[in-house]
Each structure stands twice: as structure tokens, then as C-alpha cells.
Biopython code that builds the backbone (N, CA, C, O; Angstrom):
import numpy as np
from Bio.PDB.StructureBuilder import StructureBuilder

atoms = [
    (1, "UNK", "N", (-17.094, 15.392, -6.968)),
    (1, "UNK", "CA", (-16.955, 16.369, -5.912)),
    (1, "UNK", "C", (-17.416, 15.739, -4.593)),
    (1, "UNK", "O", (-18.398, 14.998, -4.547)),
    (2, "UNK", "N", (-16.703, 16.046, -3.561)),
    (2, "UNK", "CA", (-16.985, 15.513, -2.230)),
    (2, "UNK", "C", (-18.269, 16.122, -1.678)),
    (2, "UNK", "O", (-18.379, 17.345, -1.590)),
    (3, "UNK", "N", (-19.252, 15.283, -1.301)),
    (3, "UNK", "CA", (-20.491, 15.818, -0.724)),
    (3, "UNK", "C", (-20.221, 16.596, 0.563)),
    (3, "UNK", "O", (-19.333, 16.236, 1.336)),
    (4, "UNK", "N", (-20.982, 17.651, 0.787)),
    (4, "UNK", "CA", (-20.779, 18.537, 1.930)),
    (4, "UNK", "C", (-21.008, 17.847, 3.266)),
    (4, "UNK", "O", (-20.441, 18.269, 4.274)),
    (5, "UNK", "N", (-21.826, 16.791, 3.302)),
    (5, "UNK", "CA", (-22.120, 16.144, 4.583)),
    (5, "UNK", "C", (-21.168, 14.991, 4.909)),
    (5, "UNK", "O", (-21.400, 14.262, 5.873)),
    (6, "UNK", "N", (-20.107, 14.813, 4.126)),
    (6, "UNK", "CA", (-19.091, 13.801, 4.420)),
    (6, "UNK", "C", (-18.011, 14.443, 5.285)),
    (6, "UNK", "O", (-17.434, 15.460, 4.903)),
    (7, "UNK", "N", (-17.737, 13.858, 6.439)),
    (7, "UNK", "CA", (-16.712, 14.358, 7.345)),
    (7, "UNK", "C", (-15.453, 13.516, 7.174)),
    (7, "UNK", "O", (-15.513, 12.297, 7.339)),
    (8, "UNK", "N", (-14.315, 14.127, 6.849)),
    (8, "UNK", "CA", (-13.092, 13.336, 6.688)),
    (8, "UNK", "C", (-12.633, 12.748, 8.018)),
    (8, "UNK", "O", (-12.768, 13.370, 9.071)),
    (9, "UNK", "N", (-12.090, 11.537, 7.945)),
    (9, "UNK", "CA", (-11.472, 10.913, 9.116)),
    (9, "UNK", "C", (-10.017, 10.670, 8.753)),
    (9, "UNK", "O", (-9.712, 9.971, 7.786)),
    (10, "UNK", "N", (-9.115, 11.261, 9.548)),
    (10, "UNK", "CA", (-7.682, 11.192, 9.246)),
    (10, "UNK", "C", (-6.938, 10.439, 10.331)),
    (10, "UNK", "O", (-7.345, 10.415, 11.493)),
    (11, "UNK", "N", (-5.831, 9.822, 9.919)),
    (11, "UNK", "CA", (-4.966, 9.206, 10.924)),
    (11, "UNK", "C", (-4.077, 10.292, 11.511)),
    (11, "UNK", "O", (-4.153, 11.449, 11.097)),
    (12, "UNK", "N", (-3.236, 9.927, 12.472)),
    (12, "UNK", "CA", (-2.433, 10.910, 13.212)),
    (12, "UNK", "C", (-1.555, 11.791, 12.327)),
    (12, "UNK", "O", (-1.330, 12.958, 12.648)),
    (13, "UNK", "N", (-1.056, 11.245, 11.215)),
    (13, "UNK", "CA", (-0.173, 12.031, 10.347)),
    (13, "UNK", "C", (-0.936, 12.923, 9.372)),
    (13, "UNK", "O", (-0.324, 13.600, 8.546)),
    (14, "UNK", "N", (-2.266, 12.929, 9.461)),
    (14, "UNK", "CA", (-3.079, 13.790, 8.619)),
    (14, "UNK", "C", (-3.597, 13.141, 7.353)),
    (14, "UNK", "O", (-4.430, 13.725, 6.660)),
    (15, "UNK", "N", (-3.121, 11.938, 7.032)),
    (15, "UNK", "CA", (-3.578, 11.231, 5.827)),
    (15, "UNK", "C", (-5.039, 10.821, 6.007)),
    (15, "UNK", "O", (-5.415, 10.269, 7.041)),
    (16, "UNK", "N", (-5.852, 11.095, 4.997)),
    (16, "UNK", "CA", (-7.267, 10.748, 5.051)),
    (16, "UNK", "C", (-7.462, 9.251, 4.876)),
    (16, "UNK", "O", (-7.011, 8.664, 3.893)),
    (17, "UNK", "N", (-8.139, 8.642, 5.844)),
    (17, "UNK", "CA", (-8.467, 7.216, 5.774)),
    (17, "UNK", "C", (-9.801, 6.988, 5.081)),
    (17, "UNK", "O", (-10.041, 5.923, 4.513)),
    (18, "UNK", "N", (-10.659, 7.984, 5.130)),
    (18, "UNK", "CA", (-11.986, 7.884, 4.536)),
    (18, "UNK", "C", (-12.862, 8.991, 5.078)),
    (18, "UNK", "O", (-12.372, 10.010, 5.565)),
    (19, "UNK", "N", (-14.155, 8.782, 4.989)),
    (19, "UNK", "CA", (-15.112, 9.781, 5.418)),
    (19, "UNK", "C", (-16.230, 9.099, 6.199)),
    (19, "UNK", "O", (-16.401, 7.881, 6.145)),
    (20, "UNK", "N", (-16.968, 9.902, 6.908)),
    (20, "UNK", "CA", (-18.142, 9.413, 7.632)),
    (20, "UNK", "C", (-19.297, 10.306, 7.222)),
    (20, "UNK", "O", (-19.201, 11.532, 7.269)),
    (21, "UNK", "N", (-20.399, 9.670, 6.816)),
    (21, "UNK", "CA", (-21.561, 10.455, 6.398)),
    (21, "UNK", "C", (-22.781, 10.058, 7.211)),
    (21, "UNK", "O", (-22.886, 8.916, 7.660)),
    (22, "UNK", "N", (-23.710, 10.998, 7.404)),
    (22, "UNK", "CA", (-24.910, 10.688, 8.183)),
    (22, "UNK", "C", (-25.862, 9.777, 7.427)),
    (22, "UNK", "O", (-25.973, 9.835, 6.202)),
    (23, "UNK", "N", (-26.536, 8.948, 8.180)),
    (23, "UNK", "CA", (-27.601, 8.087, 7.660)),
    (23, "UNK", "C", (-28.667, 8.032, 8.747)),
    (23, "UNK", "O", (-28.632, 7.162, 9.616)),
    (24, "UNK", "N", (-29.604, 8.957, 8.695)),
    (24, "UNK", "CA", (-30.590, 9.081, 9.770)),
    (24, "UNK", "C", (-29.876, 9.513, 11.043)),
    (24, "UNK", "O", (-29.167, 10.519, 11.053)),
    (25, "UNK", "N", (-30.061, 8.761, 12.103)),
    (25, "UNK", "CA", (-29.392, 9.062, 13.371)),
    (25, "UNK", "C", (-28.067, 8.324, 13.521)),
    (25, "UNK", "O", (-27.397, 8.444, 14.546)),
    (26, "UNK", "N", (-27.690, 7.559, 12.497)),
    (26, "UNK", "CA", (-26.439, 6.797, 12.537)),
    (26, "UNK", "C", (-25.474, 7.348, 11.493)),
    (26, "UNK", "O", (-25.723, 8.392, 10.889)),
    (27, "UNK", "N", (-24.364, 6.630, 11.288)),
    (27, "UNK", "CA", (-23.286, 7.090, 10.413)),
    (27, "UNK", "C", (-22.789, 5.942, 9.559)),
    (27, "UNK", "O", (-22.821, 4.786, 9.983)),
    (28, "UNK", "N", (-22.330, 6.254, 8.360)),
    (28, "UNK", "CA", (-21.769, 5.239, 7.461)),
    (28, "UNK", "C", (-20.327, 5.618, 7.143)),
    (28, "UNK", "O", (-20.062, 6.735, 6.699)),
    (29, "UNK", "N", (-19.371, 4.673, 7.371)),
    (29, "UNK", "CA", (-17.989, 4.937, 6.968)),
    (29, "UNK", "C", (-17.835, 4.723, 5.463)),
    (29, "UNK", "O", (-18.426, 3.807, 4.891)),
    (30, "UNK", "N", (-17.038, 5.577, 4.837)),
    (30, "UNK", "CA", (-16.744, 5.466, 3.411)),
    (30, "UNK", "C", (-15.234, 5.401, 3.245)),
    (30, "UNK", "O", (-14.507, 6.179, 3.864)),
    (31, "UNK", "N", (-14.760, 4.485, 2.420)),
    (31, "UNK", "CA", (-13.320, 4.301, 2.263)),
    (31, "UNK", "C", (-12.730, 5.346, 1.314)),
    (31, "UNK", "O", (-13.447, 6.219, 0.825)),
    (32, "UNK", "N", (-11.426, 5.256, 1.056)),
    (32, "UNK", "CA", (-10.720, 6.230, 0.209)),
    (32, "UNK", "C", (-11.213, 6.236, -1.228)),
    (32, "UNK", "O", (-10.993, 7.202, -1.959)),
    (33, "UNK", "N", (-11.881, 5.161, -1.637)),
    (33, "UNK", "CA", (-12.426, 5.115, -2.989)),
    (33, "UNK", "C", (-13.835, 5.681, -3.055)),
    (33, "UNK", "O", (-14.463, 5.694, -4.114)),
    (34, "UNK", "N", (-14.336, 6.158, -1.891)),
    (34, "UNK", "CA", (-15.663, 6.737, -1.848)),
    (34, "UNK", "C", (-16.776, 5.716, -1.747)),
    (34, "UNK", "O", (-17.938, 6.026, -2.014)),
    (35, "UNK", "N", (-16.424, 4.499, -1.363)),
    (35, "UNK", "CA", (-17.410, 3.417, -1.242)),
    (35, "UNK", "C", (-17.789, 3.190, 0.208)),
    (35, "UNK", "O", (-16.962, 3.321, 1.110)),
    (36, "UNK", "N", (-19.060, 2.846, 0.421)),
    (36, "UNK", "CA", (-19.515, 2.543, 1.771)),
    (36, "UNK", "C", (-18.768, 1.338, 2.308)),
    (36, "UNK", "O", (-18.586, 0.342, 1.608)),
    (37, "UNK", "N", (-18.334, 1.437, 3.569)),
    (37, "UNK", "CA", (-17.549, 0.369, 4.199)),
    (37, "UNK", "C", (-18.279, -0.260, 5.369)),
    (37, "UNK", "O", (-17.645, -0.709, 6.324)),
    (38, "UNK", "N", (-19.575, -0.300, 5.310)),
    (38, "UNK", "CA", (-20.340, -0.917, 6.375)),
    (38, "UNK", "C", (-21.747, -0.381, 6.437)),
    (38, "UNK", "O", (-22.091, 0.603, 5.782)),
    (39, "UNK", "N", (-22.551, -1.044, 7.237)),
    (39, "UNK", "CA", (-23.927, -0.625, 7.472)),
    (39, "UNK", "C", (-23.929, 0.576, 8.402)),
    (39, "UNK", "O", (-22.907, 0.869, 9.023)),
    (40, "UNK", "N", (-25.056, 1.281, 8.516)),
    (40, "UNK", "CA", (-25.121, 2.401, 9.457)),
    (40, "UNK", "C", (-24.748, 1.966, 10.873)),
    (40, "UNK", "O", (-25.138, 0.891, 11.328)),
    (41, "UNK", "N", (-23.980, 2.826, 11.568)),
    (41, "UNK", "CA", (-23.472, 2.499, 12.899)),
    (41, "UNK", "C", (-23.275, 3.768, 13.701)),
    (41, "UNK", "O", (-23.486, 4.873, 13.199)),
    (42, "UNK", "N", (-22.874, 3.606, 14.936)),
    (42, "UNK", "CA", (-22.554, 4.747, 15.791)),
    (42, "UNK", "C", (-21.279, 5.424, 15.278)),
    (42, "UNK", "O", (-20.459, 4.791, 14.613)),
    (43, "UNK", "N", (-21.118, 6.712, 15.592)),
    (43, "UNK", "CA", (-19.958, 7.488, 15.123)),
    (43, "UNK", "C", (-18.623, 6.829, 15.478)),
    (43, "UNK", "O", (-17.768, 6.657, 14.610)),
    (44, "UNK", "N", (-18.443, 6.464, 16.740)),
    (44, "UNK", "CA", (-17.163, 5.875, 17.154)),
    (44, "UNK", "C", (-16.886, 4.553, 16.453)),
    (44, "UNK", "O", (-15.732, 4.231, 16.171)),
    (45, "UNK", "N", (-17.934, 3.782, 16.169)),
    (45, "UNK", "CA", (-17.763, 2.533, 15.431)),
    (45, "UNK", "C", (-17.339, 2.804, 13.987)),
    (45, "UNK", "O", (-16.544, 2.056, 13.417)),
    (46, "UNK", "N", (-17.874, 3.878, 13.400)),
    (46, "UNK", "CA", (-17.490, 4.259, 12.043)),
    (46, "UNK", "C", (-16.017, 4.675, 12.005)),
    (46, "UNK", "O", (-15.286, 4.301, 11.088)),
    (47, "UNK", "N", (-15.590, 5.444, 12.999)),
    (47, "UNK", "CA", (-14.173, 5.817, 13.077)),
    (47, "UNK", "C", (-13.294, 4.576, 13.214)),
    (47, "UNK", "O", (-12.271, 4.456, 12.540)),
    (48, "UNK", "N", (-13.694, 3.663, 14.082)),
    (48, "UNK", "CA", (-12.923, 2.443, 14.305)),
    (48, "UNK", "C", (-12.847, 1.593, 13.033)),
    (48, "UNK", "O", (-11.801, 1.020, 12.728)),
    (49, "UNK", "N", (-13.944, 1.515, 12.303)),
    (49, "UNK", "CA", (-13.952, 0.745, 11.056)),
    (49, "UNK", "C", (-12.926, 1.299, 10.067)),
    (49, "UNK", "O", (-12.217, 0.535, 9.411)),
    (50, "UNK", "N", (-12.846, 2.618, 9.961)),
    (50, "UNK", "CA", (-11.867, 3.227, 9.058)),
    (50, "UNK", "C", (-10.445, 3.033, 9.570)),
    (50, "UNK", "O", (-9.533, 2.783, 8.782)),
    (51, "UNK", "N", (-10.250, 3.145, 10.869)),
    (51, "UNK", "CA", (-8.921, 2.930, 11.464)),
    (51, "UNK", "C", (-8.444, 1.498, 11.213)),
    (51, "UNK", "O", (-7.295, 1.277, 10.832)),
    (52, "UNK", "N", (-9.332, 0.537, 11.429)),
    (52, "UNK", "CA", (-8.953, -0.870, 11.246)),
    (52, "UNK", "C", (-8.636, -1.180, 9.788)),
    (52, "UNK", "O", (-7.739, -1.974, 9.504)),
    (53, "UNK", "N", (-9.357, -0.568, 8.876)),
    (53, "UNK", "CA", (-9.116, -0.818, 7.449)),
    (53, "UNK", "C", (-7.802, -0.187, 7.001)),
    (53, "UNK", "O", (-7.057, -0.775, 6.217)),
    (54, "UNK", "N", (-7.527, 1.001, 7.501)),
    (54, "UNK", "CA", (-6.279, 1.674, 7.144)),
    (54, "UNK", "C", (-6.215, 2.008, 5.666)),
    (54, "UNK", "O", (-7.235, 2.273, 5.030)),
    (55, "UNK", "N", (-4.983, 1.992, 5.117)),
    (55, "UNK", "CA", (-4.771, 2.290, 3.703)),
    (55, "UNK", "C", (-4.051, 1.176, 2.959)),
    (55, "UNK", "O", (-3.993, 1.197, 1.730)),
    (56, "UNK", "N", (-3.501, 0.202, 3.678)),
    (56, "UNK", "CA", (-2.719, -0.858, 3.049)),
    (56, "UNK", "C", (-3.462, -1.636, 1.982)),
    (56, "UNK", "O", (-2.849, -2.123, 1.032)),
    (57, "UNK", "N", (-4.763, -1.761, 2.122)),
    (57, "UNK", "CA", (-5.559, -2.521, 1.158)),
    (57, "UNK", "C", (-5.515, -1.898, -0.236)),
    (57, "UNK", "O", (-5.770, -2.584, -1.226)),
    (58, "UNK", "N", (-5.196, -0.609, -0.322)),
    (58, "UNK", "CA", (-5.106, 0.034, -1.635)),
    (58, "UNK", "C", (-3.913, -0.478, -2.445)),
    (58, "UNK", "O", (-3.914, -0.378, -3.672)),
    (59, "UNK", "N", (-2.906, -1.021, -1.778)),
    (59, "UNK", "CA", (-1.698, -1.494, -2.459)),
    (59, "UNK", "C", (-1.844, -2.903, -3.022)),
    (59, "UNK", "O", (-0.948, -3.381, -3.717)),
    (60, "UNK", "N", (-2.943, -3.567, -2.737)),
    (60, "UNK", "CA", (-3.150, -4.927, -3.223)),
    (60, "UNK", "C", (-3.486, -4.934, -4.713)),
    (60, "UNK", "O", (-3.702, -3.882, -5.313)),
    (61, "UNK", "N", (-3.528, -6.114, -5.295)),
    (61, "UNK", "CA", (-3.894, -6.241, -6.701)),
    (61, "UNK", "C", (-5.396, -6.007, -6.849)),
    (61, "UNK", "O", (-6.195, -6.453, -6.024)),
    (62, "UNK", "N", (-5.758, -5.306, -7.904)),
    (62, "UNK", "CA", (-7.140, -4.974, -8.206)),
    (62, "UNK", "C", (-7.483, -5.464, -9.599)),
    (62, "UNK", "O", (-6.614, -5.905, -10.351)),
    (63, "UNK", "N", (-8.751, -5.380, -9.927)),
    (63, "UNK", "CA", (-9.240, -5.782, -11.245)),
    (63, "UNK", "C", (-10.130, -4.674, -11.766)),
    (63, "UNK", "O", (-11.034, -4.215, -11.068)),
    (64, "UNK", "N", (-9.879, -4.246, -12.980)),
    (64, "UNK", "CA", (-10.697, -3.238, -13.630)),
    (64, "UNK", "C", (-11.357, -3.899, -14.823)),
    (64, "UNK", "O", (-10.706, -4.202, -15.824)),
    (65, "UNK", "N", (-12.644, -4.117, -14.705)),
    (65, "UNK", "CA", (-13.401, -4.800, -15.763)),
    (65, "UNK", "C", (-12.707, -6.092, -16.185)),
    (65, "UNK", "O", (-12.613, -6.396, -17.374)),
    (66, "UNK", "N", (-12.223, -6.849, -15.201)),
    (66, "UNK", "CA", (-11.623, -8.152, -15.453)),
    (66, "UNK", "C", (-10.138, -8.143, -15.760)),
    (66, "UNK", "O", (-9.544, -9.210, -15.915)),
    (67, "UNK", "N", (-9.520, -6.981, -15.851)),
    (67, "UNK", "CA", (-8.088, -6.875, -16.156)),
    (67, "UNK", "C", (-7.322, -6.494, -14.889)),
    (67, "UNK", "O", (-7.803, -5.667, -14.115)),
    (68, "UNK", "N", (-6.136, -7.078, -14.656)),
    (68, "UNK", "CA", (-5.379, -6.785, -13.433)),
    (68, "UNK", "C", (-4.755, -5.388, -13.466)),
    (68, "UNK", "O", (-4.167, -4.969, -14.463)),
    (69, "UNK", "N", (-4.904, -4.680, -12.333)),
    (69, "UNK", "CA", (-4.347, -3.334, -12.199)),
    (69, "UNK", "C", (-3.850, -3.144, -10.775)),
    (69, "UNK", "O", (-4.158, -3.934, -9.882)),
    (70, "UNK", "N", (-3.083, -2.092, -10.581)),
    (70, "UNK", "CA", (-2.682, -1.610, -9.253)),
    (70, "UNK", "C", (-3.118, -0.155, -9.162)),
    (70, "UNK", "O", (-3.088, 0.579, -10.150)),
    (71, "UNK", "N", (-3.517, 0.247, -7.978)),
    (71, "UNK", "CA", (-3.892, 1.643, -7.779)),
    (71, "UNK", "C", (-2.616, 2.461, -7.637)),
    (71, "UNK", "O", (-1.764, 2.160, -6.801)),
    (72, "UNK", "N", (-2.492, 3.496, -8.457)),
    (72, "UNK", "CA", (-1.307, 4.347, -8.438)),
    (72, "UNK", "C", (-1.543, 5.632, -7.649)),
    (72, "UNK", "O", (-0.627, 6.148, -7.008)),
    (73, "UNK", "N", (-2.774, 6.147, -7.696)),
    (73, "UNK", "CA", (-3.076, 7.412, -7.028)),
    (73, "UNK", "C", (-4.572, 7.511, -6.792)),
    (73, "UNK", "O", (-5.376, 7.081, -7.619)),
    (74, "UNK", "N", (-4.935, 8.084, -5.650)),
    (74, "UNK", "CA", (-6.348, 8.319, -5.326)),
    (74, "UNK", "C", (-6.474, 9.713, -4.722)),
    (74, "UNK", "O", (-5.740, 10.069, -3.801)),
    (75, "UNK", "N", (-7.401, 10.486, -5.244)),
    (75, "UNK", "CA", (-7.767, 11.736, -4.600)),
    (75, "UNK", "C", (-9.273, 11.908, -4.746)),
    (75, "UNK", "O", (-9.939, 11.034, -5.301)),
    (76, "UNK", "N", (-9.814, 13.001, -4.265)),
    (76, "UNK", "CA", (-11.264, 13.185, -4.256)),
    (76, "UNK", "C", (-11.824, 13.604, -5.606)),
    (76, "UNK", "O", (-12.994, 13.976, -5.693)),
    (77, "UNK", "N", (-11.029, 13.553, -6.646)),
    (77, "UNK", "CA", (-11.505, 13.895, -7.982)),
    (77, "UNK", "C", (-11.315, 12.769, -8.975)),
    (77, "UNK", "O", (-12.073, 12.646, -9.937)),
    (78, "UNK", "N", (-10.291, 11.938, -8.742)),
    (78, "UNK", "CA", (-9.991, 10.873, -9.699)),
    (78, "UNK", "C", (-9.157, 9.785, -9.054)),
    (78, "UNK", "O", (-8.579, 9.950, -7.979)),
    (79, "UNK", "N", (-9.121, 8.663, -9.758)),
    (79, "UNK", "CA", (-8.320, 7.513, -9.344)),
    (79, "UNK", "C", (-7.482, 7.132, -10.554)),
    (79, "UNK", "O", (-7.988, 7.081, -11.675)),
    (80, "UNK", "N", (-6.205, 6.866, -10.328)),
    (80, "UNK", "CA", (-5.348, 6.391, -11.409)),
    (80, "UNK", "C", (-4.920, 4.969, -11.084)),
    (80, "UNK", "O", (-4.477, 4.678, -9.973)),
    (81, "UNK", "N", (-5.058, 4.094, -12.058)),
    (81, "UNK", "CA", (-4.573, 2.725, -11.926)),
    (81, "UNK", "C", (-3.587, 2.472, -13.055)),
    (81, "UNK", "O", (-3.606, 3.154, -14.080)),
    (82, "UNK", "N", (-2.725, 1.479, -12.850)),
    (82, "UNK", "CA", (-1.799, 1.053, -13.907)),
    (82, "UNK", "C", (-2.013, -0.427, -14.150)),
    (82, "UNK", "O", (-2.305, -1.184, -13.225)),
    (83, "UNK", "N", (-1.866, -0.834, -15.401)),
    (83, "UNK", "CA", (-2.021, -2.245, -15.728)),
    (83, "UNK", "C", (-0.972, -3.060, -14.979)),
    (83, "UNK", "O", (0.131, -2.581, -14.716)),
    (84, "UNK", "N", (-1.324, -4.280, -14.644)),
    (84, "UNK", "CA", (-0.441, -5.103, -13.814)),
    (84, "UNK", "C", (-0.400, -6.552, -14.280)),
    (84, "UNK", "O", (-0.598, -7.464, -13.477)),
    (85, "UNK", "N", (-0.150, -6.774, -15.547)),
    (85, "UNK", "CA", (-0.024, -8.137, -16.050)),
    (85, "UNK", "C", (1.246, -8.761, -15.494)),
    (85, "UNK", "O", (2.326, -8.180, -15.603)),
    (86, "UNK", "N", (1.122, -9.927, -14.906)),
    (86, "UNK", "CA", (2.249, -10.694, -14.371)),
    (86, "UNK", "C", (3.032, -9.915, -13.314)),
    (86, "UNK", "O", (4.237, -10.116, -13.168)),
    (87, "UNK", "N", (2.367, -9.037, -12.585)),
    (87, "UNK", "CA", (3.026, -8.275, -11.531)),
    (87, "UNK", "C", (3.937, -7.180, -12.050)),
    (87, "UNK", "O", (4.762, -6.666, -11.294)),
    (88, "UNK", "N", (3.817, -6.811, -13.303)),
    (88, "UNK", "CA", (4.709, -5.850, -13.936)),
    (88, "UNK", "C", (4.597, -4.424, -13.435)),
    (88, "UNK", "O", (5.504, -3.626, -13.670)),
    (89, "UNK", "N", (3.506, -4.072, -12.745)),
    (89, "UNK", "CA", (3.339, -2.688, -12.296)),
    (89, "UNK", "C", (4.437, -2.274, -11.337)),
    (89, "UNK", "O", (4.774, -1.094, -11.246)),
    (90, "UNK", "N", (5.000, -3.243, -10.616)),
    (90, "UNK", "CA", (6.032, -2.889, -9.646)),
    (90, "UNK", "C", (7.445, -3.053, -10.201)),
    (90, "UNK", "O", (8.408, -2.694, -9.524)),
    (91, "UNK", "N", (7.592, -3.578, -11.396)),
    (91, "UNK", "CA", (8.918, -3.785, -11.984)),
    (91, "UNK", "C", (9.407, -2.497, -12.643)),
    (91, "UNK", "O", (8.669, -1.855, -13.390)),
    (92, "UNK", "N", (10.632, -2.132, -12.368)),
    (92, "UNK", "CA", (11.220, -0.932, -12.951)),
    (92, "UNK", "C", (11.304, -1.097, -14.462)),
    (92, "UNK", "O", (11.842, -2.086, -14.961)),
    (93, "UNK", "N", (10.773, -0.129, -15.176)),
    (93, "UNK", "CA", (10.838, -0.151, -16.631)),
    (93, "UNK", "C", (9.801, -1.031, -17.300)),
    (93, "UNK", "O", (9.777, -1.113, -18.528)),
    (94, "UNK", "N", (8.944, -1.691, -16.537)),
    (94, "UNK", "CA", (7.921, -2.553, -17.124)),
    (94, "UNK", "C", (6.907, -1.695, -17.867)),
    (94, "UNK", "O", (6.510, -0.639, -17.374)),
    (95, "UNK", "N", (6.482, -2.138, -19.054)),
    (95, "UNK", "CA", (5.471, -1.365, -19.767)),
    (95, "UNK", "C", (4.142, -1.427, -19.014)),
    (95, "UNK", "O", (3.706, -2.494, -18.584)),
    (96, "UNK", "N", (3.521, -0.284, -18.868)),
    (96, "UNK", "CA", (2.234, -0.258, -18.188)),
    (96, "UNK", "C", (1.419, 0.917, -18.696)),
    (96, "UNK", "O", (1.947, 1.963, -19.073)),
    (97, "UNK", "N", (0.145, 0.708, -18.691)),
    (97, "UNK", "CA", (-0.786, 1.747, -19.118)),
    (97, "UNK", "C", (-1.362, 2.408, -17.880)),
    (97, "UNK", "O", (-1.774, 1.721, -16.945)),
    (98, "UNK", "N", (-1.395, 3.728, -17.863)),
    (98, "UNK", "CA", (-1.991, 4.482, -16.758)),
    (98, "UNK", "C", (-3.405, 4.858, -17.179)),
    (98, "UNK", "O", (-3.613, 5.468, -18.228)),
    (99, "UNK", "N", (-4.373, 4.487, -16.345)),
    (99, "UNK", "CA", (-5.780, 4.682, -16.669)),
    (99, "UNK", "C", (-6.410, 5.595, -15.622)),
    (99, "UNK", "O", (-6.263, 5.363, -14.422)),
    (100, "UNK", "N", (-7.101, 6.619, -16.070)),
    (100, "UNK", "CA", (-7.784, 7.538, -15.172)),
    (100, "UNK", "C", (-9.229, 7.098, -15.005)),
    (100, "UNK", "O", (-9.929, 6.837, -15.983)),
    (101, "UNK", "N", (-9.668, 7.017, -13.749)),
    (101, "UNK", "CA", (-11.039, 6.635, -13.418)),
    (101, "UNK", "C", (-11.696, 7.763, -12.646)),
    (101, "UNK", "O", (-11.008, 8.579, -12.032)),
    (102, "UNK", "N", (-13.017, 7.819, -12.669)),
    (102, "UNK", "CA", (-13.702, 8.827, -11.871)),
    (102, "UNK", "C", (-13.667, 8.455, -10.394)),
    (102, "UNK", "O", (-13.412, 7.307, -10.032)),
    (103, "UNK", "N", (-13.927, 9.441, -9.555)),
    (103, "UNK", "CA", (-14.074, 9.211, -8.121)),
    (103, "UNK", "C", (-15.468, 9.667, -7.743)),
    (103, "UNK", "O", (-15.876, 10.745, -8.176)),
    (104, "UNK", "N", (-16.216, 8.917, -6.966)),
    (104, "UNK", "CA", (-15.916, 7.620, -6.365)),
    (104, "UNK", "C", (-15.655, 6.542, -7.416)),
    (104, "UNK", "O", (-16.027, 6.673, -8.583)),
    (105, "UNK", "N", (-15.008, 5.483, -6.961)),
    (105, "UNK", "CA", (-14.591, 4.411, -7.861)),
    (105, "UNK", "C", (-15.778, 3.773, -8.572)),
    (105, "UNK", "O", (-16.835, 3.579, -7.971)),
    (106, "UNK", "N", (-15.604, 3.450, -9.846)),
    (106, "UNK", "CA", (-16.666, 2.758, -10.575)),
    (106, "UNK", "C", (-16.787, 1.307, -10.105)),
    (106, "UNK", "O", (-15.845, 0.749, -9.541)),
    (107, "UNK", "N", (-17.940, 0.710, -10.338)),
    (107, "UNK", "CA", (-18.169, -0.671, -9.926)),
    (107, "UNK", "C", (-17.202, -1.650, -10.596)),
    (107, "UNK", "O", (-16.926, -2.715, -10.045)),
    (108, "UNK", "N", (-16.691, -1.306, -11.762)),
    (108, "UNK", "CA", (-15.775, -2.189, -12.477)),
    (108, "UNK", "C", (-14.430, -2.369, -11.800)),
    (108, "UNK", "O", (-13.660, -3.243, -12.198)),
    (109, "UNK", "N", (-14.119, -1.560, -10.779)),
    (109, "UNK", "CA", (-12.867, -1.683, -10.027)),
    (109, "UNK", "C", (-13.145, -2.548, -8.805)),
    (109, "UNK", "O", (-13.930, -2.177, -7.932)),
    (110, "UNK", "N", (-12.494, -3.703, -8.753)),
    (110, "UNK", "CA", (-12.803, -4.685, -7.718)),
    (110, "UNK", "C", (-11.539, -5.385, -7.240)),
    (110, "UNK", "O", (-10.540, -5.436, -7.957)),
    (111, "UNK", "N", (-11.587, -5.923, -6.030)),
    (111, "UNK", "CA", (-10.478, -6.728, -5.518)),
    (111, "UNK", "C", (-10.707, -8.209, -5.776)),
    (111, "UNK", "O", (-9.867, -9.031, -5.408)),
    (112, "UNK", "N", (-11.813, -8.566, -6.394)),
    (112, "UNK", "CA", (-12.107, -9.965, -6.683)),
    (112, "UNK", "C", (-11.540, -10.370, -8.023)),
    (112, "UNK", "O", (-11.803, -9.729, -9.040)),
    (113, "UNK", "N", (-10.767, -11.427, -8.022)),
    (113, "UNK", "CA", (-10.184, -11.937, -9.262)),
    (113, "UNK", "C", (-11.282, -12.555, -10.124)),
    (113, "UNK", "O", (-12.082, -13.348, -9.629)),
    (114, "UNK", "N", (-11.327, -12.200, -11.403)),
    (114, "UNK", "CA", (-12.333, -12.795, -12.274)),
    (114, "UNK", "C", (-12.049, -14.277, -12.490)),
    (114, "UNK", "O", (-10.888, -14.687, -12.523)),
    (115, "UNK", "N", (-13.079, -15.069, -12.635)),
    (115, "UNK", "CA", (-12.875, -16.505, -12.865)),
    (115, "UNK", "C", (-12.232, -16.705, -14.232)),
    (115, "UNK", "O", (-12.544, -16.003, -15.194)),
    (116, "UNK", "N", (-11.332, -17.673, -14.293)),
    (116, "UNK", "CA", (-10.655, -18.000, -15.541)),
    (116, "UNK", "C", (-9.463, -17.150, -15.859)),
    (116, "UNK", "O", (-8.850, -17.350, -16.907)),
    (117, "UNK", "N", (-9.087, -16.190, -15.000)),
    (117, "UNK", "CA", (-7.928, -15.342, -15.288)),
    (117, "UNK", "C", (-6.665, -16.087, -14.943)),
    (117, "UNK", "O", (-6.577, -16.711, -13.885)),
    (118, "UNK", "N", (-5.693, -16.029, -15.816)),
    (118, "UNK", "CA", (-4.374, -16.603, -15.547)),
    (118, "UNK", "C", (-3.342, -15.526, -15.823)),
    (118, "UNK", "O", (-3.184, -15.099, -16.966)),
    (119, "UNK", "N", (-2.648, -15.089, -14.805)),
    (119, "UNK", "CA", (-1.652, -14.056, -15.043)),
    (119, "UNK", "C", (-0.925, -13.635, -13.848)),
    (119, "UNK", "O", (-0.058, -12.765, -13.928)),
]
sb = StructureBuilder()
sb.init_structure("model")
sb.init_model(0)
sb.init_chain("A")
sb.init_seg("    ")
for serial, (resi, resn, name, xyz) in enumerate(atoms, 1):
    if name == "N":
        sb.init_residue(resn, " ", resi, " ")
    sb.init_atom(name, np.array(xyz, "f"), 0.0, 1.0, " ", f" {name:<3s}", serial, name[0])
structure = sb.get_structure()
């Protein structure tokens, strides 16, 4: 559940880029996965950080506990990823497993490729 003190930050079309939450007299930007995206900063800097990050980074390849995945859907209750062996998540008809994760994202979901992975 979204904490009451998180303020959504949206782009012009209304799509949520993330949230901004208080931290003492400063603010912390949080991305669409509910993760902190920087140290405490001024409000306008937090907005700018979310604007600069945008949403495109969600379309990149991810790793879930060392296995390659793509993010299929994100909302404030859950995250869905699909397996992405050999780039198959984007291929029409490719077999893929849809995995439901809690929101905010668990630590096992990362953009860092595990060492020794070939795929």
C-alpha cells in the first residue's frame, strides 16, 4: 500500500513517474518500483530527478534472483515480470513465465547482470 506521505509526481500526460516523500526538511524521490532514487534533496531537485529518469529504464533487461526478466507491468500493488531467456520476452509466441512480485520491488530485482550469466 502506498504510504500517505508519498506525493505522486506525474508527467504531462498524467503517467506517474514516481513519488516524493519527506525526509526531515528535505525530500527523497522514489521511482516507479518504490525505490529511493537519491539522497535527500530540495523539492524541485526531487522533481527534476524523476523527470530525468523518466520511464524508459523500466523497458530494459532486468534480473530476478540471477535470472533474466523484463518488466511487464507495474502498479502500486504489484509488479509483473516475464522470463527473458535469449531475448524471448519480446518475441511473438515465445514461451515465457509471468511472475508476480510485491510492490515496492524486492531486492532480488536488479538491473545488474549476474557474473557468469550467458544468455
